[in-house]
C-alpha positions in Angstrom: -221.3 218.7 -87.6 -219.7 215.5 -88.2 -218.6 215.0 -92.0 -219.3 210.9 -92.8 -219.4 211.1 -96.1 -216.1 213.4 -96.5 -214.4 210.9 -94.4 -215.4 208.0 -96.2 -213.8 209.4 -99.3 -210.7 210.3 -97.4 -210.1 206.8 -95.8 -210.7 205.6 -99.6 -208.1 207.8 -100.8 -205.9 206.8 -98.0 -206.5 203.0 -99.5 -207.6 201.7 -96.5 -209.2 198.3 -97.0 -213.0 198.3 -97.3 -213.4 196.4 -93.8 -211.4 199.5 -91.9 -213.1 201.7 -93.9 -216.6 200.2 -92.8 -214.9 199.9 -88.8 -214.1 203.7 -88.9 -217.1 204.8 -90.6 -219.4 202.5 -88.0 -217.1 204.2 -85.1 -217.6 207.4 -86.3 -221.5 207.2 -86.7 -221.9 205.7 -83.5 -220.4 208.9 -82.2 -222.4 211.2 -84.6 -225.4 209.6 -83.0 -224.7 211.2 -79.5 -223.0 214.5 -80.3 -222.7 217.2 -83.1 -219.3 217.8 -82.9 -215.7 216.9 -82.0 -214.9 218.6 -78.5 -212.3 216.8 -75.9 -215.4 216.7 -73.2 -217.6 214.9 -76.0 -214.7 212.4 -76.5 -214.0 211.9 -72.9 -217.6 211.3 -72.2 -218.0 209.0 -75.5 -215.2 206.9 -74.3 -216.9 206.5 -71.0 -219.8 205.3 -72.9 -217.7 202.5 -74.6 -216.0 201.5 -71.8 -219.3 200.6 -70.2 -220.8 198.8 -73.2 -217.9 197.4 -75.1 -214.9 195.1 -74.8 -211.6 197.0 -74.4 -210.9 195.8 -78.4 -213.9 197.0 -79.7 -213.5 200.6 -77.5 -210.1 200.8 -78.9 -211.2 200.5 -82.9 -213.7 203.2 -81.8 -211.2 205.3 -80.7 -208.9 204.8 -83.7 -211.7 206.2 -86.0 -212.4 208.9 -84.3 -208.7 209.7 -83.8 -208.2 209.4 -87.7 -211.3 211.5 -88.1 -209.5 214.5 -86.2 -206.5 213.9 -88.3 -208.5 214.2 -91.3 -210.5 217.4 -90.1 -207.1 218.4 -88.8 -208.3 218.7 -85.0 -205.9 219.2 -81.8 -208.8 216.7 -80.0 -207.2 213.1 -79.4 -208.1 210.6 -76.7 -205.9 207.7 -75.6 -206.5 204.0 -76.4 -207.4 202.0 -73.4 -204.9 199.1 -72.2 -206.2 195.7 -73.1 -205.9 192.9 -70.4 -206.1 189.7 -71.2 -207.5 186.6 -69.4 -205.3 185.0 -66.7 -205.1 181.7 -68.9 -202.8 183.5 -71.5 -200.9 185.4 -68.9 -199.8 188.2 -70.9 -200.7 191.6 -70.5 -200.5 194.0 -73.6 -199.6 197.4 -72.5 -200.4 201.1 -74.0 -198.0 200.6 -76.9 -199.6 197.6 -77.7 -199.0 197.6 -81.7 -195.7 196.6 -81.4 -194.4 193.0 -80.4 -192.0 194.1 -77.8 -195.4 195.3 -75.6 -196.3 192.1 -74.7 -194.8 190.9 -71.5 -195.3 187.7 -69.5 -196.7 188.4 -66.1 -197.6 186.0 -63.2 -201.5 185.4 -62.3 -201.4 187.5 -59.5 -200.1 190.5 -61.2 -202.7 190.1 -63.7 -205.5 190.1 -60.9 -204.2 193.2 -59.5 -203.8 194.6 -62.8 -207.4 193.8 -63.2 -208.5 195.1 -59.9 -206.9 198.7 -60.7 -208.4 198.8 -64.2 -212.1 198.1 -62.9 -211.5 200.5 -60.3 -210.8 203.4 -62.4 -213.6 202.6 -64.7 
């Protein structure tokens, strides 16, 4: 069973902001609506569902929520975030190490098109 109240208390004790707590709880609630337990197959299926219905940034917020829940419950299950691809106007690609400024690399519009095509063929 998914322990939403316990997770909320854990996040509060970790001194996270109210917005972060609300976002993480929403992600966990979305997961709990579909699954009763945290398993790797369930996490992968949930990630697939998220990718089909939400933007990459939203997917990563939900994945971060689940990763923190696994940490809270001391579960070994983990799921990787998705790479975020920006529009051709910005000509920037944010790689899988997207939390650091070094991850931002300028690329050509042609390279961006190739990356986008590859990304959508994987999904």
